[in-house]
C-alpha positions as CSV (number, residue, x, y, z in Angstrom):
1,X,-8.1,-26.8,-4.2
2,X,-7.8,-28.4,-7.6
3,X,-4.1,-28.2,-8.5
4,X,-0.6,-27.6,-7.3
5,X,-0.8,-24.1,-8.6
6,X,-3.8,-23.5,-6.3
7,X,-1.8,-24.8,-3.4
8,X,1.2,-22.5,-4.2
9,X,-1.1,-19.5,-4.4
10,X,-2.5,-20.3,-0.9
11,X,1.0,-20.7,0.4
12,X,2.1,-17.4,-1.1
13,X,-0.9,-15.6,0.4
14,X,-0.1,-17.2,3.8
15,X,3.5,-16.1,3.6
16,X,2.4,-12.5,2.7
17,X,0.0,-12.4,5.7
18,X,2.8,-13.6,8.0
19,X,5.2,-11.0,6.6
20,X,2.6,-8.3,7.4
21,X,2.6,-9.3,11.0
22,X,6.4,-9.7,11.3
23,X,7.9,-6.9,9.4
24,X,8.2,-3.5,11.1
25,X,10.3,-1.1,9.2
26,X,7.9,1.8,9.3
27,X,4.9,1.3,11.7
28,X,3.7,-0.9,14.5
29,X,0.0,-1.6,15.0
30,X,-0.8,-3.2,18.3
31,X,-4.1,-4.8,19.0
32,X,-4.8,-5.5,22.7
33,X,-6.2,-9.0,23.0
34,X,-6.7,-9.9,26.7
35,X,-9.9,-11.7,27.4
36,X,-11.8,-8.4,27.6
37,X,-10.5,-7.4,24.2
38,X,-11.3,-10.7,22.6
39,X,-14.8,-10.6,24.1
40,X,-15.3,-7.0,22.7
41,X,-14.3,-8.1,19.1
42,X,-10.5,-7.7,19.0
43,X,-10.1,-10.9,16.8
44,X,-12.3,-9.3,14.1
45,X,-10.4,-6.0,14.5
46,X,-7.0,-7.5,14.0
47,X,-8.3,-9.6,11.0
48,X,-9.6,-6.4,9.4
49,X,-6.3,-4.6,9.9
50,X,-4.3,-7.5,8.4
51,X,-6.8,-7.7,5.5
52,X,-6.7,-4.0,4.8
53,X,-2.9,-3.9,4.8
54,X,-3.0,-6.8,2.3
55,X,-5.6,-5.0,0.1
56,X,-3.5,-1.9,0.2
57,X,-0.3,-4.0,-0.5
58,X,1.4,-2.5,2.6
59,X,4.2,-4.8,3.7
60,X,6.3,-2.7,6.0
61,X,3.9,-2.7,9.0
62,X,4.3,-4.9,12.0
63,X,0.9,-6.1,13.5
64,X,1.2,-7.3,17.0
65,X,-1.1,-9.0,19.5
66,X,-0.7,-7.7,23.0
67,X,-2.3,-8.5,26.4
68,X,-4.6,-6.6,28.6
69,X,-3.5,-3.1,29.7
70,X,-6.4,-2.5,32.1
71,X,-8.5,-0.2,29.9
72,X,-11.3,-2.7,29.5
73,X,-14.0,-0.1,29.1
74,X,-12.4,1.0,25.8
75,X,-11.9,-2.4,24.2
76,X,-11.1,-3.3,21.5
77,X,-8.0,-1.1,21.7
78,X,-5.6,-0.5,18.8
79,X,-2.3,1.4,19.2
80,X,-0.5,2.9,16.2
81,X,3.1,3.9,16.3
82,X,4.6,5.3,13.2
83,X,8.4,5.4,13.0
84,X,9.7,8.6,14.7
85,X,6.3,9.6,16.0
86,X,4.5,9.2,19.4
87,X,2.1,6.2,19.6
88,X,-1.6,6.8,19.5
89,X,-4.2,4.7,21.3
90,X,-7.6,4.2,19.8
91,X,-10.6,2.7,21.6
92,X,-13.9,0.9,20.7
93,X,-12.4,-0.1,17.4
94,X,-14.6,-2.4,15.2
95,X,-13.7,-3.7,11.7
96,X,-14.8,-0.6,9.8
97,X,-12.9,1.7,12.1
98,X,-9.8,-0.6,11.9
99,X,-9.8,-0.3,8.1
100,X,-10.1,3.5,8.4
101,X,-7.2,3.6,10.9
102,X,-5.1,1.7,8.3
103,X,-5.9,4.0,5.4
104,X,-5.9,7.3,7.3
105,X,-3.3,6.9,10.1
106,X,-1.0,4.1,9.1
107,X,-0.8,5.1,5.4
108,X,-1.6,8.9,5.4
109,X,-0.3,9.8,8.9
110,X,-3.6,11.4,9.9
111,X,-4.7,10.8,13.5
112,X,-8.4,10.1,13.9
113,X,-9.0,12.2,17.0
114,X,-12.6,11.1,17.5
115,X,-11.4,7.6,18.5
116,X,-8.3,8.5,20.5
117,X,-8.3,7.2,24.1
118,X,-6.9,9.6,26.7
119,X,-5.7,7.0,29.1
120,X,-3.6,9.2,31.3
121,X,-0.6,6.9,30.9
122,X,2.5,6.7,28.7
123,X,0.5,4.9,26.0
124,X,-1.6,6.9,23.6
125,X,-2.2,10.7,23.7
126,X,-2.5,12.3,27.0
């Protein structure tokens, strides 16, 4: 950091990143981050989601950290709920898959069937 302008730029980027996590007009993206999720790479997954939303300049998506839901064998888990649609649970999501979920499901509305977890519960597709 060499100037006040650099500091202001960093502040604006941080504000934008926070707004990505706190807005929620259109879609919610939930990343399950119990200890099993974190051990499986959920921190990298949520970082990739936030980064991809920023790259795509998408500001009307709420990104949430959630706790364990007991599907440890499918971690990291990401759930996408677009406004007016059923939620979809994805399993074994790494950084690359997370970015594809943002571009294909969050933005385009296309469910990526190959990663959907059939959990037999009210979350995700049964």
